PDB file as gemmi writes it, atoms N, CA and C in Angstrom:
CRYST1    1.000    1.000    1.000  90.00  90.00  90.00 P 1                      
ATOM      1  N   MET A   1      90.156-222.946  -7.460  1.00  0.00           N  
ATOM      2  CA  MET A   1      89.915-221.543  -7.678  1.00  0.00           C  
ATOM      3  C   MET A   1      90.891-221.060  -8.757  1.00  0.00           C  
ATOM      4  N   PRO A   2      90.405-220.497  -9.854  1.00  0.00           N  
ATOM      5  CA  PRO A   2      91.282-220.004 -10.916  1.00  0.00           C  
ATOM      6  C   PRO A   2      92.090-218.791 -10.458  1.00  0.00           C  
ATOM      7  N   PHE A   3      93.333-218.730 -10.889  1.00  0.00           N  
ATOM      8  CA  PHE A   3      94.147-217.556 -10.589  1.00  0.00           C  
ATOM      9  C   PHE A   3      95.099-217.271 -11.739  1.00  0.00           C  
ATOM     10  N   THR A   4      95.657-216.078 -11.716  1.00  0.00           N  
ATOM     11  CA  THR A   4      96.600-215.616 -12.728  1.00  0.00           C  
ATOM     12  C   THR A   4      97.982-215.547 -12.106  1.00  0.00           C  
ATOM     13  N   THR A   5      98.989-215.888 -12.881  1.00  0.00           N  
ATOM     14  CA  THR A   5     100.374-215.772 -12.451  1.00  0.00           C  
ATOM     15  C   THR A   5     101.167-215.191 -13.615  1.00  0.00           C  
ATOM     16  N   GLY A   6     102.455-215.035 -13.450  1.00  0.00           N  
ATOM     17  CA  GLY A   6     103.221-214.484 -14.556  1.00  0.00           C  
ATOM     18  C   GLY A   6     104.710-214.484 -14.313  1.00  0.00           C  
ATOM     19  N   ILE A   7     105.422-213.998 -15.330  1.00  0.00           N  
ATOM     20  CA  ILE A   7     106.870-213.876 -15.263  1.00  0.00           C  
ATOM     21  C   ILE A   7     107.271-212.503 -15.797  1.00  0.00           C  
ATOM     22  N   LEU A   8     108.457-212.084 -15.430  1.00  0.00           N  
ATOM     23  CA  LEU A   8     109.041-210.860 -15.976  1.00  0.00           C  
ATOM     24  C   LEU A   8     110.002-211.244 -17.084  1.00  0.00           C  
ATOM     25  N   ILE A   9     109.914-210.565 -18.208  1.00  0.00           N  
ATOM     26  CA  ILE A   9     110.743-210.893 -19.365  1.00  0.00           C  
ATOM     27  C   ILE A   9     111.733-209.763 -19.600  1.00  0.00           C  
ATOM     28  N   GLY A  10     113.027-210.080 -19.496  1.00  0.00           N  
ATOM     29  CA  GLY A  10     114.049-209.093 -19.781  1.00  0.00           C  
ATOM     30  C   GLY A  10     114.290-208.093 -18.678  1.00  0.00           C  
ATOM     31  N   ILE A  11     113.908-208.432 -17.470  1.00  0.00           N  
ATOM     32  CA  ILE A  11     114.086-207.492 -16.355  1.00  0.00           C  
ATOM     33  C   ILE A  11     114.941-208.160 -15.281  1.00  0.00           C  
ATOM     34  N   GLY A  12     116.160-208.517 -15.659  1.00  0.00           N  
ATOM     35  CA  GLY A  12     117.120-208.997 -14.676  1.00  0.00           C  
ATOM     36  C   GLY A  12     117.329-210.493 -14.603  1.00  0.00           C  
ATOM     37  N   GLU A  13     116.445-211.287 -15.182  1.00  0.00           N  
ATOM     38  CA  GLU A  13     116.628-212.726 -15.109  1.00  0.00           C  
ATOM     39  C   GLU A  13     117.326-213.238 -16.368  1.00  0.00           C  
ATOM     40  N   THR A  14     117.926-214.405 -16.264  1.00  0.00           N  
ATOM     41  CA  THR A  14     118.543-215.016 -17.439  1.00  0.00           C  
ATOM     42  C   THR A  14     117.487-215.811 -18.200  1.00  0.00           C  
ATOM     43  N   LEU A  15     117.795-216.188 -19.422  1.00  0.00           N  
ATOM     44  CA  LEU A  15     116.873-217.008 -20.197  1.00  0.00           C  
ATOM     45  C   LEU A  15     116.618-218.340 -19.492  1.00  0.00           C  
ATOM     46  N   ALA A  16     117.659-218.918 -18.899  1.00  0.00           N  
ATOM     47  CA  ALA A  16     117.499-220.190 -18.175  1.00  0.00           C  
ATOM     48  C   ALA A  16     116.574-220.028 -16.967  1.00  0.00           C  
ATOM     49  N   GLU A  17     116.714-218.939 -16.234  1.00  0.00           N  
ATOM     50  CA  GLU A  17     115.837-218.699 -15.083  1.00  0.00           C  
ATOM     51  C   GLU A  17     114.391-218.511 -15.531  1.00  0.00           C  
ATOM     52  N   ARG A  18     114.213-217.830 -16.647  1.00  0.00           N  
ATOM     53  CA  ARG A  18     112.873-217.619 -17.183  1.00  0.00           C  
ATOM     54  C   ARG A  18     112.257-218.957 -17.587  1.00  0.00           C  
ATOM     55  N   ALA A  19     113.027-219.809 -18.250  1.00  0.00           N  
ATOM     56  CA  ALA A  19     112.534-221.133 -18.639  1.00  0.00           C  
ATOM     57  C   ALA A  19     112.178-221.953 -17.402  1.00  0.00           C  
ATOM     58  N   ASP A  20     113.025-221.899 -16.376  1.00  0.00           N  
ATOM     59  CA  ASP A  20     112.731-222.608 -15.123  1.00  0.00           C  
ATOM     60  C   ASP A  20     111.395-222.152 -14.537  1.00  0.00           C  
ATOM     61  N   SER A  21     111.143-220.857 -14.572  1.00  0.00           N  
ATOM     62  CA  SER A  21     109.875-220.323 -14.054  1.00  0.00           C  
ATOM     63  C   SER A  21     108.690-220.834 -14.864  1.00  0.00           C  
ATOM     64  N   ILE A  22     108.833-220.853 -16.183  1.00  0.00           N  
ATOM     65  CA  ILE A  22     107.751-221.347 -17.041  1.00  0.00           C  
ATOM     66  C   ILE A  22     107.462-222.814 -16.740  1.00  0.00           C  
ATOM     67  N   PHE A  23     108.513-223.623 -16.611  1.00  0.00           N  
ATOM     68  CA  PHE A  23     108.317-225.046 -16.327  1.00  0.00           C  
ATOM     69  C   PHE A  23     107.727-225.264 -14.929  1.00  0.00           C  
ATOM     70  N   ALA A  24     108.093-224.429 -13.978  1.00  0.00           N  
ATOM     71  CA  ALA A  24     107.519-224.531 -12.626  1.00  0.00           C  
ATOM     72  C   ALA A  24     106.027-224.193 -12.657  1.00  0.00           C  
ATOM     73  N   ILE A  25     105.654-223.172 -13.412  1.00  0.00           N  
ATOM     74  CA  ILE A  25     104.237-222.822 -13.535  1.00  0.00           C  
ATOM     75  C   ILE A  25     103.477-223.980 -14.178  1.00  0.00           C  
ATOM     76  N   ARG A  26     104.060-224.587 -15.222  1.00  0.00           N  
ATOM     77  CA  ARG A  26     103.413-225.724 -15.873  1.00  0.00           C  
ATOM     78  C   ARG A  26     103.227-226.887 -14.894  1.00  0.00           C  
ATOM     79  N   GLN A  27     104.238-227.156 -14.086  1.00  0.00           N  
ATOM     80  CA  GLN A  27     104.144-228.258 -13.118  1.00  0.00           C  
ATOM     81  C   GLN A  27     103.028-228.003 -12.102  1.00  0.00           C  
ATOM     82  N   VAL A  28     102.941-226.790 -11.603  1.00  0.00           N  
ATOM     83  CA  VAL A  28     101.876-226.453 -10.655  1.00  0.00           C  
ATOM     84  C   VAL A  28     100.516-226.604 -11.314  1.00  0.00           C  
ATOM     85  N   ALA A  29     100.394-226.143 -12.562  1.00  0.00           N  
ATOM     86  CA  ALA A  29      99.122-226.258 -13.274  1.00  0.00           C  
ATOM     87  C   ALA A  29      98.720-227.717 -13.453  1.00  0.00           C  
ATOM     88  N   ARG A  30      99.678-228.560 -13.791  1.00  0.00           N  
ATOM     89  CA  ARG A  30      99.380-229.980 -13.987  1.00  0.00           C  
ATOM     90  C   ARG A  30      99.029-230.682 -12.684  1.00  0.00           C  
ATOM     91  N   GLU A  31      99.743-230.313 -11.630  1.00  0.00           N  
ATOM     92  CA  GLU A  31      99.553-231.001 -10.354  1.00  0.00           C  
ATOM     93  C   GLU A  31      98.303-230.535  -9.612  1.00  0.00           C  
ATOM     94  N   TYR A  32      98.043-229.226  -9.618  1.00  0.00           N  
ATOM     95  CA  TYR A  32      96.964-228.680  -8.804  1.00  0.00           C  
ATOM     96  C   TYR A  32      95.837-228.031  -9.606  1.00  0.00           C  
ATOM     97  N   GLY A  33      96.108-227.699 -10.870  1.00  0.00           N  
ATOM     98  CA  GLY A  33      95.097-226.987 -11.660  1.00  0.00           C  
ATOM     99  C   GLY A  33      94.953-225.554 -11.167  1.00  0.00           C  
ATOM    100  N   GLY A  34      93.979-224.867 -11.695  1.00  0.00           N  
ATOM    101  CA  GLY A  34      93.642-223.545 -11.182  1.00  0.00           C  
ATOM    102  C   GLY A  34      94.279-222.373 -11.893  1.00  0.00           C  
ATOM    103  N   ILE A  35      95.334-222.585 -12.663  1.00  0.00           N  
ATOM    104  CA  ILE A  35      95.948-221.450 -13.354  1.00  0.00           C  
ATOM    105  C   ILE A  35      95.115-221.154 -14.598  1.00  0.00           C  
ATOM    106  N   GLN A  36      94.519-219.966 -14.622  1.00  0.00           N  
ATOM    107  CA  GLN A  36      93.680-219.619 -15.760  1.00  0.00           C  
ATOM    108  C   GLN A  36      94.434-218.836 -16.818  1.00  0.00           C  
ATOM    109  N   GLU A  37      95.498-218.140 -16.420  1.00  0.00           N  
ATOM    110  CA  GLU A  37      96.316-217.434 -17.408  1.00  0.00           C  
ATOM    111  C   GLU A  37      97.693-217.140 -16.832  1.00  0.00           C  
ATOM    112  N   VAL A  38      98.649-216.986 -17.751  1.00  0.00           N  
ATOM    113  CA  VAL A  38     100.014-216.619 -17.387  1.00  0.00           C  
ATOM    114  C   VAL A  38     100.342-215.349 -18.163  1.00  0.00           C  
ATOM    115  N   ILE A  39     100.763-214.330 -17.450  1.00  0.00           N  
ATOM    116  CA  ILE A  39     101.098-213.043 -18.065  1.00  0.00           C  
ATOM    117  C   ILE A  39     102.609-212.893 -18.115  1.00  0.00           C  
ATOM    118  N   GLY A  40     103.106-212.456 -19.255  1.00  0.00           N  
ATOM    119  CA  GLY A  40     104.521-212.137 -19.399  1.00  0.00           C  
ATOM    120  C   GLY A  40     104.686-210.631 -19.440  1.00  0.00           C  
ATOM    121  N   ARG A  41     105.284-210.066 -18.433  1.00  0.00           N  
ATOM    122  CA  ARG A  41     105.470-208.613 -18.337  1.00  0.00           C  
ATOM    123  C   ARG A  41     106.844-208.253 -18.882  1.00  0.00           C  
ATOM    124  N   THR A  42     106.893-207.231 -19.730  1.00  0.00           N  
ATOM    125  CA  THR A  42     108.148-206.897 -20.410  1.00  0.00           C  
ATOM    126  C   THR A  42     108.750-205.565 -20.021  1.00  0.00           C  
ATOM    127  N   SER A  43     108.151-204.852 -19.091  1.00  0.00           N  
ATOM    128  CA  SER A  43     108.730-203.567 -18.697  1.00  0.00           C  
ATOM    129  C   SER A  43     108.328-203.230 -17.272  1.00  0.00           C  
ATOM    130  N   GLY A  44     109.114-202.360 -16.659  1.00  0.00           N  
ATOM    131  CA  GLY A  44     108.782-201.898 -15.321  1.00  0.00           C  
ATOM    132  C   GLY A  44     107.707-200.821 -15.375  1.00  0.00           C  
ATOM    133  N   GLN A  45     106.853-200.776 -14.382  1.00  0.00           N  
ATOM    134  CA  GLN A  45     105.820-199.752 -14.334  1.00  0.00           C  
ATOM    135  C   GLN A  45     106.427-198.424 -13.901  1.00  0.00           C  
ATOM    136  N   ALA A  46     105.733-197.351 -14.197  1.00  0.00           N  
ATOM    137  CA  ALA A  46     106.245-196.000 -13.952  1.00  0.00           C  
ATOM    138  C   ALA A  46     106.612-195.748 -12.487  1.00  0.00           C  
ATOM    139  N   ASP A  47     105.936-196.383 -11.565  1.00  0.00           N  
ATOM    140  CA  ASP A  47     106.176-196.112 -10.148  1.00  0.00           C  
ATOM    141  C   ASP A  47     107.037-197.178  -9.461  1.00  0.00           C  
ATOM    142  N   THR A  48     107.864-197.900 -10.236  1.00  0.00           N  
ATOM    143  CA  THR A  48     108.731-198.929  -9.660  1.00  0.00           C  
ATOM    144  C   THR A  48     110.201-198.619  -9.925  1.00  0.00           C  
ATOM    145  N   LYS A  49     111.085-199.314  -9.244  1.00  0.00           N  
ATOM    146  CA  LYS A  49     112.521-199.123  -9.465  1.00  0.00           C  
ATOM    147  C   LYS A  49     112.945-199.517 -10.871  1.00  0.00           C  
ATOM    148  N   MET A  50     112.173-200.367 -11.538  1.00  0.00           N  
ATOM    149  CA  MET A  50     112.513-200.843 -12.874  1.00  0.00           C  
ATOM    150  C   MET A  50     111.998-199.919 -13.982  1.00  0.00           C  
ATOM    151  N   ARG A  51     111.461-198.763 -13.618  1.00  0.00           N  
ATOM    152  CA  ARG A  51     110.843-197.871 -14.611  1.00  0.00           C  
ATOM    153  C   ARG A  51     111.808-197.405 -15.697  1.00  0.00           C  
ATOM    154  N   GLY A  52     113.105-197.353 -15.432  1.00  0.00           N  
ATOM    155  CA  GLY A  52     114.060-196.883 -16.416  1.00  0.00           C  
ATOM    156  C   GLY A  52     114.656-197.980 -17.288  1.00  0.00           C  
ATOM    157  N   VAL A  53     114.272-199.232 -17.039  1.00  0.00           N  
ATOM    158  CA  VAL A  53     114.810-200.359 -17.796  1.00  0.00           C  
ATOM    159  C   VAL A  53     114.054-200.451 -19.126  1.00  0.00           C  
ATOM    160  N   PRO A  54     114.766-200.537 -20.252  1.00  0.00           N  
ATOM    161  CA  PRO A  54     114.073-200.632 -21.540  1.00  0.00           C  
ATOM    162  C   PRO A  54     113.284-201.937 -21.662  1.00  0.00           C  
ATOM    163  N   ASP A  55     112.264-201.926 -22.512  1.00  0.00           N  
ATOM    164  CA  ASP A  55     111.481-203.134 -22.763  1.00  0.00           C  
ATOM    165  C   ASP A  55     112.373-204.251 -23.297  1.00  0.00           C  
ATOM    166  N   ALA A  56     111.917-205.465 -23.118  1.00  0.00           N  
ATOM    167  CA  ALA A  56     112.653-206.628 -23.622  1.00  0.00           C  
ATOM    168  C   ALA A  56     112.768-206.554 -25.144  1.00  0.00           C  
ATOM    169  N   GLU A  57     113.855-207.088 -25.651  1.00  0.00           N  
ATOM    170  CA  GLU A  57     114.071-207.136 -27.095  1.00  0.00           C  
ATOM    171  C   GLU A  57     113.189-208.231 -27.710  1.00  0.00           C  
ATOM    172  N   LEU A  58     112.954-208.113 -29.007  1.00  0.00           N  
ATOM    173  CA  LEU A  58     112.107-209.063 -29.715  1.00  0.00           C  
ATOM    174  C   LEU A  58     112.638-210.496 -29.602  1.00  0.00           C  
ATOM    175  N   ASP A  59     113.957-210.677 -29.634  1.00  0.00           N  
ATOM    176  CA  ASP A  59     114.497-212.034 -29.522  1.00  0.00           C  
ATOM    177  C   ASP A  59     114.246-212.636 -28.142  1.00  0.00           C  
ATOM    178  N   ASP A  60     114.229-211.803 -27.088  1.00  0.00           N  
ATOM    179  CA  ASP A  60     113.873-212.287 -25.752  1.00  0.00           C  
ATOM    180  C   ASP A  60     112.428-212.767 -25.720  1.00  0.00           C  
ATOM    181  N   LEU A  61     111.541-212.000 -26.329  1.00  0.00           N  
ATOM    182  CA  LEU A  61     110.134-212.384 -26.365  1.00  0.00           C  
ATOM    183  C   LEU A  61     109.944-213.675 -27.169  1.00  0.00           C  
ATOM    184  N   ALA A  62     110.609-213.758 -28.322  1.00  0.00           N  
ATOM    185  CA  ALA A  62     110.479-214.955 -29.155  1.00  0.00           C  
ATOM    186  C   ALA A  62     111.017-216.192 -28.440  1.00  0.00           C  
ATOM    187  N   ALA A  63     112.122-216.065 -27.738  1.00  0.00           N  
ATOM    188  CA  ALA A  63     112.702-217.201 -27.005  1.00  0.00           C  
ATOM    189  C   ALA A  63     111.741-217.660 -25.895  1.00  0.00           C  
ATOM    190  N   THR A  64     111.115-216.723 -25.227  1.00  0.00           N  
ATOM    191  CA  THR A  64     110.174-217.059 -24.170  1.00  0.00           C  
ATOM    192  C   THR A  64     108.958-217.775 -24.750  1.00  0.00           C  
ATOM    193  N   ILE A  65     108.435-217.270 -25.837  1.00  0.00           N  
ATOM    194  CA  ILE A  65     107.281-217.908 -26.469  1.00  0.00           C  
ATOM    195  C   ILE A  65     107.639-219.311 -26.932  1.00  0.00           C  
ATOM    196  N   ALA A  66     108.837-219.487 -27.473  1.00  0.00           N  
ATOM    197  CA  ALA A  66     109.270-220.808 -27.945  1.00  0.00           C  
ATOM    198  C   ALA A  66     109.303-221.824 -26.813  1.00  0.00           C  
ATOM    199  N   VAL A  67     109.701-221.408 -25.629  1.00  0.00           N  
ATOM    200  CA  VAL A  67     109.753-222.319 -24.472  1.00  0.00           C  
ATOM    201  C   VAL A  67     108.353-222.754 -24.070  1.00  0.00           C  
ATOM    202  N   THR A  68     107.368-221.886 -24.238  1.00  0.00           N  
ATOM    203  CA  THR A  68     106.018-222.200 -23.783  1.00  0.00           C  
ATOM    204  C   THR A  68     105.270-223.111 -24.740  1.00  0.00           C  
ATOM    205  N   GLY A  69     105.725-223.197 -25.991  1.00  0.00           N  
ATOM    206  CA  GLY A  69     105.006-223.966 -27.019  1.00  0.00           C  
ATOM    207  C   GLY A  69     105.057-225.398 -26.759  1.00  0.00           C  
TER     208      GLY A  69                                                      
END                                                                             
């Protein structure tokens, strides 16, 4: 069954933790299949505790994309 998963970018995690999450998602996809897309969220929604946290910086986004390549 296809499903969507994702990570939070720049909202409290370190770059190493983010990379670990990406590699864990890749391992699950390889072992079990079913992941149809991975979403990278860069800001807190208006109705959450993270609503006041600024969006991730461009270098954070670029580093995350580089890990996924």
